[in-house]
PDB file of N, CA, C and O in Angstrom, chain B, residues numbered from 101:
ATOM      1  N   MET B 101     109.824  -0.600  76.552  1.00  0.00           N
ATOM      2  CA  MET B 101     111.231  -0.391  76.261  1.00  0.00           C
ATOM      3  C   MET B 101     112.095  -1.113  77.304  1.00  0.00           C
ATOM      4  O   MET B 101     111.707  -1.255  78.463  1.00  0.00           O
ATOM      5  N   TYR B 102     113.247  -1.555  76.870  1.00  0.00           N
ATOM      6  CA  TYR B 102     114.169  -2.225  77.772  1.00  0.00           C
ATOM      7  C   TYR B 102     115.167  -1.231  78.358  1.00  0.00           C
ATOM      8  O   TYR B 102     115.355  -0.133  77.835  1.00  0.00           O
ATOM      9  N   LYS B 103     115.793  -1.634  79.438  1.00  0.00           N
ATOM     10  CA  LYS B 103     116.779  -0.770  80.092  1.00  0.00           C
ATOM     11  C   LYS B 103     118.098  -0.824  79.324  1.00  0.00           C
ATOM     12  O   LYS B 103     118.472  -1.874  78.800  1.00  0.00           O
ATOM     13  N   ILE B 104     118.797   0.297  79.259  1.00  0.00           N
ATOM     14  CA  ILE B 104     120.112   0.349  78.624  1.00  0.00           C
ATOM     15  C   ILE B 104     121.130  -0.132  79.639  1.00  0.00           C
ATOM     16  O   ILE B 104     121.236   0.423  80.732  1.00  0.00           O
ATOM     17  N   LYS B 105     121.874  -1.158  79.280  1.00  0.00           N
ATOM     18  CA  LYS B 105     122.882  -1.706  80.186  1.00  0.00           C
ATOM     19  C   LYS B 105     124.229  -1.048  79.931  1.00  0.00           C
ATOM     20  O   LYS B 105     124.585  -0.743  78.793  1.00  0.00           O
ATOM     21  N   SER B 106     124.969  -0.835  81.015  1.00  0.00           N
ATOM     22  CA  SER B 106     126.327  -0.310  80.875  1.00  0.00           C
ATOM     23  C   SER B 106     127.306  -1.474  80.780  1.00  0.00           C
ATOM     24  O   SER B 106     127.039  -2.562  81.288  1.00  0.00           O
ATOM     25  N   ASN B 107     128.427  -1.241  80.133  1.00  0.00           N
ATOM     26  CA  ASN B 107     129.469  -2.248  79.993  1.00  0.00           C
ATOM     27  C   ASN B 107     130.091  -2.486  81.371  1.00  0.00           C
ATOM     28  O   ASN B 107     130.639  -1.559  81.967  1.00  0.00           O
ATOM     29  N   ARG B 108     130.011  -3.713  81.880  1.00  0.00           N
ATOM     30  CA  ARG B 108     130.435  -3.997  83.254  1.00  0.00           C
ATOM     31  C   ARG B 108     131.947  -3.854  83.423  1.00  0.00           C
ATOM     32  O   ARG B 108     132.411  -3.443  84.487  1.00  0.00           O
ATOM     33  N   GLY B 109     132.721  -4.187  82.387  1.00  0.00           N
ATOM     34  CA  GLY B 109     134.170  -4.009  82.461  1.00  0.00           C
ATOM     35  C   GLY B 109     134.542  -2.539  82.530  1.00  0.00           C
ATOM     36  O   GLY B 109     135.458  -2.164  83.261  1.00  0.00           O
ATOM     37  N   ALA B 110     133.839  -1.701  81.774  1.00  0.00           N
ATOM     38  CA  ALA B 110     134.100  -0.264  81.786  1.00  0.00           C
ATOM     39  C   ALA B 110     133.685   0.364  83.108  1.00  0.00           C
ATOM     40  O   ALA B 110     134.316   1.312  83.575  1.00  0.00           O
ATOM     41  N   THR B 111     132.628  -0.162  83.710  1.00  0.00           N
ATOM     42  CA  THR B 111     132.172   0.350  85.002  1.00  0.00           C
ATOM     43  C   THR B 111     133.239   0.178  86.072  1.00  0.00           C
ATOM     44  O   THR B 111     133.407   1.041  86.934  1.00  0.00           O
ATOM     45  N   LYS B 112     133.958  -0.934  86.017  1.00  0.00           N
ATOM     46  CA  LYS B 112     134.996  -1.213  87.001  1.00  0.00           C
ATOM     47  C   LYS B 112     136.277  -0.432  86.729  1.00  0.00           C
ATOM     48  O   LYS B 112     137.061  -0.212  87.652  1.00  0.00           O
ATOM     49  N   ARG B 113     136.513  -0.006  85.485  1.00  0.00           N
ATOM     50  CA  ARG B 113     137.774   0.613  85.109  1.00  0.00           C
ATOM     51  C   ARG B 113     137.762   2.133  85.136  1.00  0.00           C
ATOM     52  O   ARG B 113     138.803   2.749  85.364  1.00  0.00           O
ATOM     53  N   PHE B 114     136.605   2.753  84.907  1.00  0.00           N
ATOM     54  CA  PHE B 114     136.544   4.207  84.762  1.00  0.00           C
ATOM     55  C   PHE B 114     135.680   4.834  85.840  1.00  0.00           C
ATOM     56  O   PHE B 114     134.675   4.263  86.264  1.00  0.00           O
ATOM     57  N   LYS B 115     136.093   6.029  86.279  1.00  0.00           N
ATOM     58  CA  LYS B 115     135.340   6.818  87.252  1.00  0.00           C
ATOM     59  C   LYS B 115     134.894   8.104  86.570  1.00  0.00           C
ATOM     60  O   LYS B 115     135.672   8.745  85.863  1.00  0.00           O
ATOM     61  N   LYS B 116     133.640   8.474  86.787  1.00  0.00           N
ATOM     62  CA  LYS B 116     133.092   9.689  86.192  1.00  0.00           C
ATOM     63  C   LYS B 116     133.501  10.898  87.021  1.00  0.00           C
ATOM     64  O   LYS B 116     133.427  10.867  88.250  1.00  0.00           O
ATOM     65  N   THR B 117     133.933  11.966  86.351  1.00  0.00           N
ATOM     66  CA  THR B 117     134.245  13.232  87.011  1.00  0.00           C
ATOM     67  C   THR B 117     133.392  14.321  86.377  1.00  0.00           C
ATOM     68  O   THR B 117     132.635  14.054  85.444  1.00  0.00           O
ATOM     69  N   ALA B 118     133.511  15.537  86.876  1.00  0.00           N
ATOM     70  CA  ALA B 118     132.735  16.651  86.319  1.00  0.00           C
ATOM     71  C   ALA B 118     133.151  16.959  84.889  1.00  0.00           C
ATOM     72  O   ALA B 118     132.325  17.369  84.073  1.00  0.00           O
ATOM     73  N   ILE B 119     134.443  16.760  84.581  1.00  0.00           N
ATOM     74  CA  ILE B 119     134.957  17.086  83.249  1.00  0.00           C
ATOM     75  C   ILE B 119     134.826  15.910  82.292  1.00  0.00           C
ATOM     76  O   ILE B 119     134.420  16.086  81.143  1.00  0.00           O
ATOM     77  N   GLY B 120     135.168  14.702  82.760  1.00  0.00           N
ATOM     78  CA  GLY B 120     135.135  13.531  81.887  1.00  0.00           C
ATOM     79  C   GLY B 120     135.254  12.259  82.693  1.00  0.00           C
ATOM     80  O   GLY B 120     134.472  12.032  83.616  1.00  0.00           O
ATOM     81  N   PHE B 121     136.234  11.417  82.354  1.00  0.00           N
ATOM     82  CA  PHE B 121     136.457  10.151  83.045  1.00  0.00           C
ATOM     83  C   PHE B 121     137.915  10.026  83.451  1.00  0.00           C
ATOM     84  O   PHE B 121     138.792  10.635  82.839  1.00  0.00           O
ATOM     85  N   LYS B 122     138.171   9.231  84.490  1.00  0.00           N
ATOM     86  CA  LYS B 122     139.531   8.950  84.931  1.00  0.00           C
ATOM     87  C   LYS B 122     139.728   7.444  84.975  1.00  0.00           C
ATOM     88  O   LYS B 122     138.761   6.691  85.090  1.00  0.00           O
ATOM     89  N   HIS B 123     140.994   6.996  84.882  1.00  0.00           N
ATOM     90  CA  HIS B 123     141.307   5.579  84.942  1.00  0.00           C
ATOM     91  C   HIS B 123     142.590   5.361  85.731  1.00  0.00           C
ATOM     92  O   HIS B 123     143.394   6.278  85.896  1.00  0.00           O
ATOM     93  N   LYS B 124     142.771   4.144  86.216  1.00  0.00           N
ATOM     94  CA  LYS B 124     143.981   3.785  86.947  1.00  0.00           C
ATOM     95  C   LYS B 124     145.124   3.604  85.953  1.00  0.00           C
ATOM     96  O   LYS B 124     144.921   3.095  84.851  1.00  0.00           O
ATOM     97  N   GLN B 125     146.328   4.023  86.349  1.00  0.00           N
ATOM     98  CA  GLN B 125     147.476   3.910  85.459  1.00  0.00           C
ATOM     99  C   GLN B 125     148.075   2.506  85.506  1.00  0.00           C
ATOM    100  O   GLN B 125     147.938   1.789  86.497  1.00  0.00           O
ATOM    101  N   SER B 126     148.723   2.139  84.444  1.00  0.00           N
ATOM    102  CA  SER B 126     149.339   0.814  84.343  1.00  0.00           C
ATOM    103  C   SER B 126     150.732   0.814  84.973  1.00  0.00           C
ATOM    104  O   SER B 126     151.193   1.839  85.476  1.00  0.00           O
ATOM    105  N   PHE B 127     151.394  -0.337  84.942  1.00  0.00           N
ATOM    106  CA  PHE B 127     152.752  -0.557  85.465  1.00  0.00           C
ATOM    107  C   PHE B 127     152.831  -0.413  86.983  1.00  0.00           C
ATOM    108  O   PHE B 127     153.832   0.077  87.506  1.00  0.00           O
ATOM    109  N   ARG B 128     151.788  -0.832  87.690  1.00  0.00           N
ATOM    110  CA  ARG B 128     151.788  -0.708  89.147  1.00  0.00           C
ATOM    111  C   ARG B 128     151.444  -2.040  89.809  1.00  0.00           C
ATOM    112  O   ARG B 128     151.104  -2.056  90.992  1.00  0.00           O
ATOM    113  N   ASN B 129     151.521  -3.157  89.085  1.00  0.00           N
ATOM    114  CA  ASN B 129     151.056  -4.432  89.622  1.00  0.00           C
ATOM    115  C   ASN B 129     152.160  -5.359  90.113  1.00  0.00           C
ATOM    116  O   ASN B 129     152.023  -5.953  91.182  1.00  0.00           O
ATOM    117  N   HIS B 130     153.232  -5.496  89.375  1.00  0.00           N
ATOM    118  CA  HIS B 130     154.285  -6.427  89.800  1.00  0.00           C
ATOM    119  C   HIS B 130     155.644  -5.894  89.368  1.00  0.00           C
ATOM    120  O   HIS B 130     155.732  -4.918  88.622  1.00  0.00           O
ATOM    121  N   ILE B 131     156.702  -6.545  89.843  1.00  0.00           N
ATOM    122  CA  ILE B 131     158.098  -6.123  89.646  1.00  0.00           C
ATOM    123  C   ILE B 131     158.263  -4.679  90.146  1.00  0.00           C
ATOM    124  O   ILE B 131     158.811  -3.828  89.446  1.00  0.00           O
ATOM    125  N   LEU B 132     157.787  -4.426  91.346  1.00  0.00           N
ATOM    126  CA  LEU B 132     157.839  -3.079  91.907  1.00  0.00           C
ATOM    127  C   LEU B 132     159.194  -2.764  92.540  1.00  0.00           C
ATOM    128  O   LEU B 132     159.477  -1.604  92.840  1.00  0.00           O
ATOM    129  N   THR B 133     160.033  -3.779  92.746  1.00  0.00           N
ATOM    130  CA  THR B 133     161.336  -3.541  93.367  1.00  0.00           C
ATOM    131  C   THR B 133     162.273  -2.787  92.430  1.00  0.00           C
ATOM    132  O   THR B 133     163.179  -2.093  92.890  1.00  0.00           O
ATOM    133  N   HIS B 134     162.065  -2.916  91.126  1.00  0.00           N
ATOM    134  CA  HIS B 134     162.925  -2.240  90.158  1.00  0.00           C
ATOM    135  C   HIS B 134     162.515  -0.790  89.922  1.00  0.00           C
ATOM    136  O   HIS B 134     163.274  -0.018  89.336  1.00  0.00           O
ATOM    137  N   LYS B 135     161.319  -0.417  90.375  1.00  0.00           N
ATOM    138  CA  LYS B 135     160.820   0.933  90.136  1.00  0.00           C
ATOM    139  C   LYS B 135     161.116   1.821  91.339  1.00  0.00           C
ATOM    140  O   LYS B 135     161.079   1.372  92.484  1.00  0.00           O
ATOM    141  N   SER B 136     161.407   3.072  91.063  1.00  0.00           N
ATOM    142  CA  SER B 136     161.739   4.007  92.131  1.00  0.00           C
ATOM    143  C   SER B 136     160.481   4.371  92.923  1.00  0.00           C
ATOM    144  O   SER B 136     159.358   4.213  92.445  1.00  0.00           O
ATOM    145  N   SER B 137     160.699   4.857  94.135  1.00  0.00           N
ATOM    146  CA  SER B 137     159.577   5.263  94.997  1.00  0.00           C
ATOM    147  C   SER B 137     158.803   6.407  94.369  1.00  0.00           C
ATOM    148  O   SER B 137     157.576   6.462  94.453  1.00  0.00           O
ATOM    149  N   LYS B 138     159.525   7.311  93.745  1.00  0.00           N
ATOM    150  CA  LYS B 138     158.874   8.451  93.091  1.00  0.00           C
ATOM    151  C   LYS B 138     157.951   7.985  91.974  1.00  0.00           C
ATOM    152  O   LYS B 138     156.832   8.479  91.837  1.00  0.00           O
ATOM    153  N   ARG B 139     158.422   7.040  91.182  1.00  0.00           N
ATOM    154  CA  ARG B 139     157.621   6.526  90.070  1.00  0.00           C
ATOM    155  C   ARG B 139     156.372   5.813  90.563  1.00  0.00           C
ATOM    156  O   ARG B 139     155.289   6.003  90.011  1.00  0.00           O
ATOM    157  N   LYS B 140     156.516   4.988  91.607  1.00  0.00           N
ATOM    158  CA  LYS B 140     155.372   4.265  92.166  1.00  0.00           C
ATOM    159  C   LYS B 140     154.368   5.226  92.799  1.00  0.00           C
ATOM    160  O   LYS B 140     153.159   5.023  92.694  1.00  0.00           O
ATOM    161  N   ARG B 141     154.863   6.261  93.449  1.00  0.00           N
ATOM    162  CA  ARG B 141     154.001   7.257  94.082  1.00  0.00           C
ATOM    163  C   ARG B 141     153.189   8.014  93.036  1.00  0.00           C
ATOM    164  O   ARG B 141     152.005   8.282  93.239  1.00  0.00           O
ATOM    165  N   GLN B 142     153.827   8.358  91.916  1.00  0.00           N
ATOM    166  CA  GLN B 142     153.130   9.099  90.866  1.00  0.00           C
ATOM    167  C   GLN B 142     152.126   8.230  90.115  1.00  0.00           C
ATOM    168  O   GLN B 142     151.170   8.751  89.540  1.00  0.00           O
ATOM    169  N   LEU B 143     152.332   6.911  90.112  1.00  0.00           N
ATOM    170  CA  LEU B 143     151.401   6.003  89.435  1.00  0.00           C
ATOM    171  C   LEU B 143     150.142   5.723  90.252  1.00  0.00           C
ATOM    172  O   LEU B 143     149.197   5.120  89.744  1.00  0.00           O
ATOM    173  N   ARG B 144     150.122   6.156  91.516  1.00  0.00           N
ATOM    174  CA  ARG B 144     148.946   5.943  92.364  1.00  0.00           C
ATOM    175  C   ARG B 144     147.729   6.724  91.878  1.00  0.00           C
ATOM    176  O   ARG B 144     146.595   6.257  91.982  1.00  0.00           O
ATOM    177  N   LYS B 145     147.979   7.913  91.349  1.00  0.00           N
ATOM    178  CA  LYS B 145     146.894   8.820  90.996  1.00  0.00           C
ATOM    179  C   LYS B 145     146.078   8.299  89.810  1.00  0.00           C
ATOM    180  O   LYS B 145     146.578   7.570  88.953  1.00  0.00           O
ATOM    181  N   LEU B 146     144.811   8.699  89.796  1.00  0.00           N
ATOM    182  CA  LEU B 146     143.984   8.414  88.637  1.00  0.00           C
ATOM    183  C   LEU B 146     144.312   9.431  87.553  1.00  0.00           C
ATOM    184  O   LEU B 146     144.531  10.610  87.832  1.00  0.00           O
ATOM    185  N   LYS B 147     144.340   8.960  86.327  1.00  0.00           N
ATOM    186  CA  LYS B 147     144.727   9.803  85.198  1.00  0.00           C
ATOM    187  C   LYS B 147     143.503  10.068  84.327  1.00  0.00           C
ATOM    188  O   LYS B 147     142.742   9.137  84.061  1.00  0.00           O
ATOM    189  N   PRO B 148     143.283  11.309  83.871  1.00  0.00           N
ATOM    190  CA  PRO B 148     142.142  11.560  82.982  1.00  0.00           C
ATOM    191  C   PRO B 148     142.361  10.914  81.617  1.00  0.00           C
ATOM    192  O   PRO B 148     143.475  10.910  81.094  1.00  0.00           O
ATOM    193  N   ILE B 149     141.300  10.374  81.052  1.00  0.00           N
ATOM    194  CA  ILE B 149     141.433   9.771  79.726  1.00  0.00           C
ATOM    195  C   ILE B 149     141.440  10.877  78.679  1.00  0.00           C
ATOM    196  O   ILE B 149     140.964  11.983  78.935  1.00  0.00           O
ATOM    197  N   SER B 150     141.971  10.583  77.521  1.00  0.00           N
ATOM    198  CA  SER B 150     142.091  11.583  76.462  1.00  0.00           C
ATOM    199  C   SER B 150     140.710  11.938  75.903  1.00  0.00           C
ATOM    200  O   SER B 150     139.761  11.162  76.013  1.00  0.00           O
ATOM    201  N   ALA B 151     140.624  13.105  75.311  1.00  0.00           N
ATOM    202  CA  ALA B 151     139.367  13.570  74.722  1.00  0.00           C
ATOM    203  C   ALA B 151     138.940  12.657  73.571  1.00  0.00           C
ATOM    204  O   ALA B 151     137.750  12.510  73.289  1.00  0.00           O
ATOM    205  N   TYR B 152     139.924  12.049  72.914  1.00  0.00           N
ATOM    206  CA  TYR B 152     139.639  11.137  71.801  1.00  0.00           C
ATOM    207  C   TYR B 152     138.868   9.911  72.278  1.00  0.00           C
ATOM    208  O   TYR B 152     137.959   9.451  71.588  1.00  0.00           O
ATOM    209  N   ASP B 153     139.219   9.373  73.454  1.00  0.00           N
ATOM    210  CA  ASP B 153     138.581   8.171  73.981  1.00  0.00           C
ATOM    211  C   ASP B 153     137.328   8.463  74.790  1.00  0.00           C
ATOM    212  O   ASP B 153     136.572   7.543  75.104  1.00  0.00           O
ATOM    213  N   CYS B 154     137.095   9.705  75.130  1.00  0.00           N
ATOM    214  CA  CYS B 154     135.968  10.072  75.995  1.00  0.00           C
ATOM    215  C   CYS B 154     134.621   9.678  75.381  1.00  0.00           C
ATOM    216  O   CYS B 154     133.706   9.271  76.096  1.00  0.00           O
ATOM    217  N   LYS B 155     134.503   9.797  74.077  1.00  0.00           N
ATOM    218  CA  LYS B 155     133.246   9.486  73.403  1.00  0.00           C
ATOM    219  C   LYS B 155     132.925   7.999  73.501  1.00  0.00           C
ATOM    220  O   LYS B 155     131.781   7.630  73.767  1.00  0.00           O
ATOM    221  N   SER B 156     133.922   7.145  73.288  1.00  0.00           N
ATOM    222  CA  SER B 156     133.682   5.703  73.349  1.00  0.00           C
ATOM    223  C   SER B 156     133.405   5.232  74.774  1.00  0.00           C
ATOM    224  O   SER B 156     132.604   4.320  74.977  1.00  0.00           O
ATOM    225  N   VAL B 157     134.061   5.844  75.763  1.00  0.00           N
ATOM    226  CA  VAL B 157     133.817   5.473  77.158  1.00  0.00           C
ATOM    227  C   VAL B 157     132.417   5.896  77.575  1.00  0.00           C
ATOM    228  O   VAL B 157     131.722   5.142  78.256  1.00  0.00           O
ATOM    229  N   SER B 158     131.999   7.074  77.183  1.00  0.00           N
ATOM    230  CA  SER B 158     130.652   7.529  77.541  1.00  0.00           C
ATOM    231  C   SER B 158     129.581   6.687  76.858  1.00  0.00           C
ATOM    232  O   SER B 158     128.475   6.557  77.381  1.00  0.00           O
ATOM    233  N   ARG B 159     129.890   6.116  75.703  1.00  0.00           N
ATOM    234  CA  ARG B 159     128.959   5.214  75.026  1.00  0.00           C
ATOM    235  C   ARG B 159     128.844   3.895  75.785  1.00  0.00           C
ATOM    236  O   ARG B 159     127.772   3.290  75.819  1.00  0.00           O
ATOM    237  N   MET B 160     129.955   3.444  76.399  1.00  0.00           N
ATOM    238  CA  MET B 160     129.925   2.217  77.185  1.00  0.00           C
ATOM    239  C   MET B 160     129.234   2.413  78.522  1.00  0.00           C
ATOM    240  O   MET B 160     128.738   1.453  79.110  1.00  0.00           O
ATOM    241  N   LEU B 161     129.195   3.656  79.012  1.00  0.00           N
ATOM    242  CA  LEU B 161     128.617   3.959  80.311  1.00  0.00           C
ATOM    243  C   LEU B 161     127.486   4.966  80.161  1.00  0.00           C
ATOM    244  O   LEU B 161     127.655   6.124  80.542  1.00  0.00           O
ATOM    245  N   PRO B 162     126.345   4.567  79.621  1.00  0.00           N
ATOM    246  CA  PRO B 162     125.270   5.527  79.371  1.00  0.00           C
ATOM    247  C   PRO B 162     124.553   5.976  80.644  1.00  0.00           C
ATOM    248  O   PRO B 162     123.936   7.042  80.646  1.00  0.00           O
ATOM    249  N   ASN B 163     124.614   5.203  81.716  1.00  0.00           N
ATOM    250  CA  ASN B 163     123.859   5.522  82.923  1.00  0.00           C
ATOM    251  C   ASN B 163     124.603   6.387  83.913  1.00  0.00           C
ATOM    252  O   ASN B 163     124.050   6.750  84.951  1.00  0.00           O
ATOM    253  N   LEU B 164     125.857   6.727  83.615  1.00  0.00           N
ATOM    254  CA  LEU B 164     126.627   7.552  84.564  1.00  0.00           C
ATOM    255  C   LEU B 164     126.515   9.021  84.219  1.00  0.00           C
ATOM    256  O   LEU B 164     127.094   9.863  84.905  1.00  0.00           O
TER     257      LEU B 164
END
């Protein structure tokens, strides 16, 4: 039997937690001068993915 490979793009984007997966939030890369400090601070945190997407992410990451 061959080894099951995980999707390398998904490996870099998602972190496994006890409950499910988390991902980095968008809108934090450029044009940061127009965004408030509060908004930028809140975008730092990792956000849990929805239950709807959890099945497809776990399929991409079988070894985690």
